[in-house]
C-alpha positions in Angstrom: -37.3 36.2 54.9 -38.5 35.3 58.3 -40.1 37.9 60.6 -38.8 38.2 64.1 -41.4 37.4 66.8 -39.3 38.5 69.8 -37.4 36.4 72.3 -35.1 34.9 69.6 -38.1 33.3 67.8 -38.8 33.8 64.1 -41.9 33.0 61.9 -41.6 30.4 59.1 -39.3 31.7 56.3 -41.1 32.8 53.1 -40.1 34.1 49.7 -40.9 37.8 49.7 -39.2 38.8 46.5 -39.0 36.4 43.6 -35.9 37.9 42.2 -33.8 36.9 45.3 -34.8 33.3 45.5 -32.8 30.0 45.5 -34.3 28.2 42.5 -33.2 29.1 38.9 -36.6 30.6 38.1 -36.3 32.9 41.1 -32.8 34.3 40.5 -30.6 31.4 41.5 -29.2 33.3 44.5 -26.8 31.3 46.7 -26.0 32.1 50.3 -22.3 31.3 49.8 -22.0 33.6 46.8 -24.6 36.3 46.9 -24.8 38.5 50.0 -28.3 39.9 50.8 -28.9 42.4 53.5 -31.7 44.5 54.8 -31.3 48.3 54.9 -33.4 51.4 54.4 -31.9 52.7 51.2 -34.8 54.9 50.3 -35.1 56.8 53.6 -38.8 56.0 54.1 -38.2 54.1 57.4 -38.8 50.6 55.9 -36.1 48.1 55.3 -35.4 47.3 51.6 -33.6 44.1 50.4 -30.1 44.8 49.0 -28.4 42.0 47.1 -24.8 41.8 45.8 -24.7 39.5 42.8 -21.5 39.4 40.8 -20.5 42.9 39.7 -24.0 44.3 40.3 -25.9 45.5 43.3 -29.7 45.0 43.3 -32.3 46.7 45.5 -35.9 45.5 46.1 -37.8 48.4 47.5 -40.2 47.7 50.4 -43.6 48.9 49.4 -45.2 47.9 52.7 -46.8 44.6 51.8 -44.6 43.7 48.9 -41.2 44.4 47.4 -40.5 45.8 44.0 -37.2 45.1 42.1 -37.8 47.6 39.3 
């Protein structure tokens, strides 16, 4: 995830939720196969990470300074 700095600029991308990463030990998620979007699914005003992986939908809840997948 890369935070938006305004004016079309973004900060350096960083892994914020290990379960949605590229490498095998971080979930092996691929851009071309696994859609990941940001949406407030809990209604708390913070965006959560929603991932569509195969037949499953995964949600990483935004806990302000970190994300929780379970």
